[in-house]
C-alpha positions, 0 to 999 in steps of 0.5 A: 536520256541524251545522245552524245559522245562518251569520253574515255574514262568518264561515265558522263557523255557529252551531249550532241544535238546535231552531228554534221558528219552524219547524213540527215537521215541519221539525224532523223533517226537520232531524234526518233530514238530519243523520242521513243526512249523518252516516251517509254516509262520504264526506260532507264539509262545505265548509270556506271556509278550506281549500276542501275538502269539498263540502256547503255548505247544506241549505235546507228549504221547508215547505208547509201541507196543512191550514188549521188553526193549529199549536199547537206548542211556542210556543203550549203548547196542544193541538190537531190542528195543521197538517200540512206537507210539506217539500222539502229542497235540498242546496246543494253545490260543483259537484264533489259526488259525485252517488252520495253525494248520492243516498244522502243524499237516500234516507236523508232520505226514509226517515227523515222521512215529511214530506219529499216530495222532495230536490233538489240545487243545485251553486251553492255556493262561497266567498263571496269568489268572488262579487261584492258583492250576489250573488244566485242568479239561478236560472241553475244548474238544480236536480236532483231526487235523490229524491221530487218537486221541488215542494210543494203549498200549501193557500191560503185553506182 
């Protein structure tokens, strides 16, 4: 199980250990998600070549809680930085075991205080099953696994 970028046309993601484009809260959520998935005995990444497994993706959304500018690894400076809260969405095959997903979600929430909720989208699957230009239309409802299902953004200070 790894987090990374999924190149177009390749079933093998490129592992990414640290992303400097995301806030540090996102990095903590990435690490918590990896730990939670790896600690779940039945967690199986979906393999496009064999059709086995059920975990397809994890999506991370961050919301700013304060209007200050983060001075993270890129800026190199010091400062209060900005606070973030995160929502994690586990994207799986429809056959995913809900009990295992709930344990993973609880593990993410326990490991990372920045995560306010974990949702589940059973909309994953093989790209070959989708028509060219396919985009999620939101017809598959997401289910709340833990926490809350929304973020609160601070806009304009």
